[in-house]
N, CA and C atoms as a LAMMPS dump frame, in Angstrom:
ITEM: TIMESTEP
0
ITEM: NUMBER OF ATOMS
345
ITEM: BOX BOUNDS ff ff ff
-5.0000000000000000e+02 5.0000000000000000e+02
-5.0000000000000000e+02 5.0000000000000000e+02
-5.0000000000000000e+02 5.0000000000000000e+02
ITEM: ATOMS id mol type element x y z
1 1 1 N 1.186 -8.475 16.708
2 1 2 C 0.78 -8.031 15.372
3 1 3 C 1.939 -7.281 14.733
4 2 1 N 2.196 -7.621 13.479
5 2 2 C 3.286 -6.948 12.774
6 2 3 C 2.943 -6.795 11.299
7 3 1 N 3.217 -5.61 10.773
8 3 2 C 3.116 -5.329 9.351
9 3 3 C 4.446 -4.738 8.927
10 4 1 N 5.092 -5.361 7.957
11 4 2 C 6.408 -4.914 7.52
12 4 3 C 6.378 -4.646 6.029
13 5 1 N 6.578 -3.387 5.668
14 5 2 C 6.576 -2.992 4.269
15 5 3 C 7.987 -3.075 3.691
16 6 1 N 8.036 -3.296 2.4
17 6 2 C 9.3 -3.295 1.673
18 6 3 C 9.035 -2.938 0.224
19 7 1 N 10.115 -2.642 -0.505
20 7 2 C 9.999 -2.403 -1.934
21 7 3 C 10.085 -0.952 -2.347
22 8 1 N 10.144 -0.044 -1.397
23 8 2 C 10.272 1.353 -1.75
24 8 3 C 11.665 1.666 -2.283
25 9 1 N 11.822 2.908 -2.731
26 9 2 C 13.117 3.316 -3.243
27 9 3 C 13.007 4.533 -4.122
28 10 1 N 14.097 4.791 -4.825
29 10 2 C 14.172 5.921 -5.75
30 10 3 C 13.918 5.417 -7.166
31 11 1 N 13.009 6.071 -7.859
32 11 2 C 12.672 5.665 -9.222
33 11 3 C 12.471 6.915 -10.069
34 12 1 N 12.772 6.803 -11.342
35 12 2 C 12.572 7.924 -12.246
36 12 3 C 11.103 8.064 -12.638
37 13 1 N 10.682 9.264 -12.998
38 13 2 C 9.304 9.429 -13.483
39 13 3 C 9.01 8.469 -14.631
40 14 1 N 7.831 7.884 -14.584
41 14 2 C 7.455 6.89 -15.573
42 14 3 C 7.831 5.471 -15.198
43 15 1 N 8.604 5.33 -14.141
44 15 2 C 9.047 4.013 -13.716
45 15 3 C 8.007 3.287 -12.881
46 16 1 N 8.403 2.098 -12.408
47 16 2 C 7.504 1.246 -11.635
48 16 3 C 8.176 0.757 -10.357
49 17 1 N 7.363 0.482 -9.379
50 17 2 C 7.8 -0.157 -8.138
51 17 3 C 6.693 -1.089 -7.668
52 18 1 N 7.085 -2.126 -6.967
53 18 2 C 6.116 -3.021 -6.349
54 18 3 C 6.376 -3.049 -4.852
55 19 1 N 5.434 -2.554 -4.092
56 19 2 C 5.541 -2.575 -2.642
57 19 3 C 4.941 -3.863 -2.104
58 20 1 N 5.534 -4.363 -1.037
59 20 2 C 5.02 -5.545 -0.359
60 20 3 C 4.805 -5.238 1.11
61 21 1 N 3.855 -5.935 1.705
62 21 2 C 3.595 -5.81 3.134
63 21 3 C 3.375 -7.207 3.684
64 22 1 N 4.264 -7.618 4.576
65 22 2 C 4.172 -8.934 5.2
66 22 3 C 3.497 -8.795 6.549
67 23 1 N 2.442 -9.589 6.76
68 23 2 C 1.651 -9.507 7.979
69 23 3 C 1.843 -10.73 8.857
70 24 1 N 1.71 -10.52 10.159
71 24 2 C 1.754 -11.631 11.088
72 24 3 C 1.031 -11.243 12.369
73 25 1 N 0.565 -12.263 13.09
74 25 2 C -0.015 -12.022 14.4
75 25 3 C -1.501 -11.758 14.456
76 26 1 N -2.179 -11.877 13.312
77 26 2 C -3.634 -11.697 13.305
78 26 3 C -4.215 -12.491 12.136
79 27 1 N -5.537 -12.597 12.125
80 27 2 C -6.219 -13.394 11.103
81 27 3 C -6.29 -12.621 9.796
82 28 1 N -5.213 -12.649 9.064
83 28 2 C -5.02 -11.799 7.89
84 28 3 C -6.185 -11.864 6.902
85 29 1 N -6.669 -13.044 6.61
86 29 2 C -7.61 -13.215 5.505
87 29 3 C -8.962 -12.539 5.733
88 30 1 N -9.288 -12.168 6.968
89 30 2 C -10.585 -11.538 7.222
90 30 3 C -10.488 -10.032 7.387
91 31 1 N -9.292 -9.521 7.206
92 31 2 C -9.078 -8.086 7.346
93 31 3 C -9.087 -7.382 5.994
94 32 1 N -9.625 -6.174 5.978
95 32 2 C -9.444 -5.286 4.841
96 32 3 C -8.009 -4.756 4.912
97 33 1 N -7.319 -4.847 3.823
98 33 2 C -5.95 -4.345 3.779
99 33 3 C -5.922 -3.062 2.945
100 34 1 N -5.189 -2.091 3.429
101 34 2 C -5.167 -0.792 2.782
102 34 3 C -3.733 -0.276 2.668
103 35 1 N -3.484 0.478 1.654
104 35 2 C -2.25 1.234 1.527
105 35 3 C -2.598 2.722 1.651
106 36 1 N -1.845 3.403 2.504
107 36 2 C -1.943 4.848 2.661
108 36 3 C -0.598 5.447 2.272
109 37 1 N -0.605 6.732 2.025
110 37 2 C 0.653 7.434 1.814
111 37 3 C 0.571 8.824 2.443
112 38 1 N 1.74 9.322 2.798
113 38 2 C 1.821 10.663 3.357
114 38 3 C 3.088 11.329 2.861
115 39 1 N 2.907 12.46 2.215
116 39 2 C 4.029 13.26 1.744
117 39 3 C 4.33 14.339 2.775
118 40 1 N 5.554 14.829 2.802
119 40 2 C 5.905 15.876 3.767
120 40 3 C 4.977 17.078 3.649
121 41 1 N 4.441 17.503 4.785
122 41 2 C 3.577 18.67 4.789
123 41 3 C 2.16 18.436 4.317
124 42 1 N 1.843 17.189 4.003
125 42 2 C 0.502 16.864 3.52
126 42 3 C -0.173 15.866 4.442
127 43 1 N -1.491 15.795 4.35
128 43 2 C -2.236 14.835 5.145
129 43 3 C -2.087 13.435 4.559
130 44 1 N -2.251 12.46 5.426
131 44 2 C -2.232 11.079 4.964
132 44 3 C -3.436 10.82 4.071
133 45 1 N -3.234 10.081 2.994
134 45 2 C -4.334 9.79 2.086
135 45 3 C -4.394 8.3 1.78
136 46 1 N -5.609 7.823 1.589
137 46 2 C -5.822 6.434 1.228
138 46 3 C -5.444 6.236 -0.236
139 47 1 N -4.606 5.254 -0.489
140 47 2 C -4.196 4.93 -1.854
141 47 3 C -5.127 3.879 -2.453
142 48 1 N -5.305 2.783 -1.721
143 48 2 C -6.124 1.676 -2.23
144 48 3 C -6.504 0.751 -1.087
145 49 1 N -7.589 0.013 -1.287
146 49 2 C -7.907 -1.029 -0.326
147 49 3 C -8.401 -2.277 -1.052
148 50 1 N -8.322 -3.397 -0.34
149 50 2 C -8.761 -4.677 -0.883
150 50 3 C -9.4 -5.469 0.245
151 51 1 N -10.553 -6.062 -0.035
152 51 2 C -11.236 -6.842 0.996
153 51 3 C -10.613 -8.226 1.105
154 52 1 N -11.065 -8.973 2.12
155 52 2 C -10.406 -10.222 2.473
156 52 3 C -10.303 -11.252 1.363
157 53 1 N -11.37 -11.4 0.573
158 53 2 C -11.352 -12.416 -0.481
159 53 3 C -10.976 -11.838 -1.837
160 54 1 N -10.465 -10.621 -1.857
161 54 2 C -10.031 -9.92 -3.073
162 54 3 C -11.157 -9.619 -4.051
163 55 1 N -12.402 -9.747 -3.618
164 55 2 C -13.537 -9.518 -4.521
165 55 3 C -13.814 -8.043 -4.765
166 56 1 N -13.243 -7.201 -3.947
167 56 2 C -13.48 -5.761 -4.088
168 56 3 C -12.195 -5.001 -3.836
169 57 1 N -11.924 -4.065 -4.727
170 57 2 C -10.799 -3.154 -4.551
171 57 3 C -11.28 -1.735 -4.782
172 58 1 N -10.535 -0.796 -4.229
173 58 2 C -10.884 0.618 -4.395
174 58 3 C -9.59 1.4 -4.511
175 59 1 N -9.613 2.427 -5.369
176 59 2 C -8.433 3.261 -5.558
177 59 3 C -8.806 4.729 -5.474
178 60 1 N -7.889 5.518 -4.967
179 60 2 C -8.055 6.962 -5.057
180 60 3 C -8.004 7.359 -6.53
181 61 1 N -8.708 8.425 -6.86
182 61 2 C -8.842 8.81 -8.266
183 61 3 C -7.498 8.988 -8.964
184 62 1 N -6.542 9.588 -8.281
185 62 2 C -5.26 9.888 -8.924
186 62 3 C -4.418 8.634 -9.172
187 63 1 N -4.799 7.51 -8.57
188 63 2 C -4.063 6.264 -8.729
189 63 3 C -4.725 5.283 -9.696
190 64 1 N -5.983 5.542 -10.025
191 64 2 C -6.702 4.617 -10.901
192 64 3 C -5.992 4.455 -12.233
193 65 1 N -5.836 3.22 -12.651
194 65 2 C -5.174 2.932 -13.912
195 65 3 C -3.667 2.848 -13.825
196 66 1 N -3.089 3.29 -12.714
197 66 2 C -1.637 3.228 -12.544
198 66 3 C -1.227 2.261 -11.446
199 67 1 N -2.043 2.169 -10.399
200 67 2 C -1.717 1.322 -9.243
201 67 3 C -2.65 0.121 -9.204
202 68 1 N -2.116 -1.001 -8.723
203 68 2 C -2.92 -2.204 -8.542
204 68 3 C -2.606 -2.819 -7.185
205 69 1 N -3.646 -3.005 -6.391
206 69 2 C -3.479 -3.661 -5.097
207 69 3 C -3.877 -5.121 -5.242
208 70 1 N -3.143 -5.991 -4.557
209 70 2 C -3.463 -7.416 -4.57
210 70 3 C -3.029 -8.018 -3.241
211 71 1 N -3.488 -9.232 -2.985
212 71 2 C -3.115 -9.886 -1.731
213 71 3 C -2.977 -11.374 -1.96
214 72 1 N -2.207 -11.993 -1.09
215 72 2 C -1.997 -13.436 -1.1
216 72 3 C -2.264 -13.909 0.318
217 73 1 N -3.451 -14.433 0.551
218 73 2 C -3.818 -14.795 1.924
219 73 3 C -2.968 -15.926 2.51
220 74 1 N -2.664 -16.985 1.758
221 74 2 C -1.795 -18.014 2.345
222 74 3 C -0.425 -17.462 2.757
223 75 1 N 0.087 -16.489 2.026
224 75 2 C 1.379 -15.888 2.369
225 75 3 C 1.231 -14.719 3.336
226 76 1 N 0.002 -14.33 3.635
227 76 2 C -0.255 -13.187 4.518
228 76 3 C 0.487 -11.945 4.025
229 77 1 N 0.251 -11.621 2.785
230 77 2 C 0.946 -10.491 2.187
231 77 3 C -0.021 -9.686 1.318
232 78 1 N 0.249 -8.398 1.252
233 78 2 C -0.49 -7.513 0.363
234 78 3 C 0.53 -6.725 -0.443
235 79 1 N 0.157 -6.424 -1.68
236 79 2 C 1.088 -5.804 -2.601
237 79 3 C 0.477 -4.542 -3.212
238 80 1 N 1.346 -3.661 -3.653
239 80 2 C 0.906 -2.495 -4.408
240 80 3 C 1.835 -2.334 -5.599
241 81 1 N 1.32 -2.641 -6.773
242 81 2 C 2.08 -2.434 -8
243 81 3 C 1.823 -1.018 -8.467
244 82 1 N 2.885 -0.256 -8.627
245 82 2 C 2.771 1.144 -9.008
246 82 3 C 3.489 1.364 -10.341
247 83 1 N 2.747 1.774 -11.337
248 83 2 C 3.299 2.029 -12.664
249 83 3 C 3.161 3.497 -13.037
250 84 1 N 3.932 3.903 -14.017
251 84 2 C 3.883 5.289 -14.507
252 84 3 C 3.958 6.27 -13.332
253 85 1 N 4.954 6.074 -12.503
254 85 2 C 5.074 6.908 -11.315
255 85 3 C 5.398 8.353 -11.672
256 86 1 N 4.869 9.248 -10.842
257 86 2 C 5.038 10.679 -11.044
258 86 3 C 5.712 11.288 -9.82
259 87 1 N 6.365 12.428 -9.985
260 87 2 C 6.993 13.068 -8.815
261 87 3 C 6.022 13.28 -7.656
262 88 1 N 4.769 13.539 -7.969
263 88 2 C 3.789 13.755 -6.901
264 88 3 C 3.405 12.471 -6.161
265 89 1 N 3.894 11.354 -6.618
266 89 2 C 3.689 10.099 -5.88
267 89 3 C 4.719 9.917 -4.773
268 90 1 N 5.69 10.807 -4.7
269 90 2 C 6.7 10.736 -3.649
270 90 3 C 6.049 10.855 -2.282
271 91 1 N 6.278 9.861 -1.432
272 91 2 C 5.649 9.827 -0.116
273 91 3 C 6.148 8.616 0.66
274 92 1 N 5.788 8.58 1.929
275 92 2 C 5.952 7.368 2.732
276 92 3 C 4.676 6.559 2.559
277 93 1 N 4.836 5.308 2.147
278 93 2 C 3.706 4.417 1.914
279 93 3 C 3.607 3.427 3.071
280 94 1 N 2.411 3.367 3.657
281 94 2 C 2.187 2.504 4.826
282 94 3 C 1.075 1.504 4.55
283 95 1 N 1.262 0.347 5.089
284 95 2 C 0.298 -0.739 5.017
285 95 3 C -0.595 -0.696 6.256
286 96 1 N -1.869 -0.983 6.076
287 96 2 C -2.828 -0.937 7.19
288 96 3 C -3.764 -2.134 7.096
289 97 1 N -4.057 -2.715 8.259
290 97 2 C -5.037 -3.796 8.352
291 97 3 C -6.187 -3.31 9.223
292 98 1 N -7.401 -3.449 8.714
293 98 2 C -8.561 -2.901 9.428
294 98 3 C -9.703 -3.898 9.463
295 99 1 N -10.279 -4.026 10.618
296 99 2 C -11.509 -4.807 10.772
297 99 3 C -12.167 -4.413 12.08
298 100 1 N -13.382 -3.947 12.002
299 100 2 C -14.167 -3.53 13.17
300 100 3 C -13.339 -2.536 13.983
301 101 1 N -13.011 -2.875 15.217
302 101 2 C -12.284 -1.936 16.07
303 101 3 C -10.771 -2.089 15.97
304 102 1 N -10.313 -3.022 15.164
305 102 2 C -8.873 -3.255 15.044
306 102 3 C -8.296 -2.488 13.857
307 103 1 N -7.19 -1.864 14.091
308 103 2 C -6.57 -0.996 13.096
309 103 3 C -5.067 -1.087 13.304
310 104 1 N -4.386 -1.834 12.443
311 104 2 C -2.953 -2.076 12.611
312 104 3 C -2.176 -1.361 11.506
313 105 1 N -0.974 -0.873 11.874
314 105 2 C -0.162 -0.108 10.936
315 105 3 C 1.261 -0.632 10.871
316 106 1 N 1.843 -0.53 9.689
317 106 2 C 3.256 -0.785 9.527
318 106 3 C 4.028 0.516 9.671
319 107 1 N 5.351 0.395 9.575
320 107 2 C 6.232 1.564 9.731
321 107 3 C 6.363 2.365 8.449
322 108 1 N 6.111 1.717 7.334
323 108 2 C 6.162 2.424 6.065
324 108 3 C 7.421 2.169 5.273
325 109 1 N 7.331 2.468 3.98
326 109 2 C 8.475 2.39 3.087
327 109 3 C 8.461 3.642 2.204
328 110 1 N 9.614 4.256 2.044
329 110 2 C 9.692 5.536 1.328
330 110 3 C 9.771 5.291 -0.177
331 111 1 N 8.95 6.034 -0.9
332 111 2 C 8.991 6.04 -2.359
333 111 3 C 9.337 7.456 -2.812
334 112 1 N 10.393 7.562 -3.597
335 112 2 C 10.81 8.857 -4.122
336 112 3 C 10.866 8.774 -5.641
337 113 1 N 10.121 9.649 -6.289
338 113 2 C 10.084 9.678 -7.746
339 113 3 C 10.771 10.966 -8.203
340 114 1 N 11.921 10.784 -8.815
341 114 2 C 12.711 11.946 -9.193
342 114 3 C 13.657 11.591 -10.329
343 115 1 N 13.895 12.583 -11.175
344 115 2 C 14.852 12.381 -12.264
345 115 3 C 16.268 12.609 -11.754
């Protein structure tokens, strides 16, 4: 099982980034895919999740209207489009695959929002 995130970087406030997570080694299409983030000194928080057929998505309140999660099951990939980024969005963003007792994690990609 492997989850590999990419797309992080340094961006100015108000800017955008698109994170990607490439999955392999499990039945991707039946898993709930989630993005979490963790800033230094803070607890990990759920950013967004999307169910297997993309019929349901959920966002943390502070991300609603700015972030969009999507997935491409044939490509085994999940994405996080982040717009109007703020300094408080600075964190390590990790991809997670969850189903029943299975819980897989990627290594993360760093997002830094700074002028």
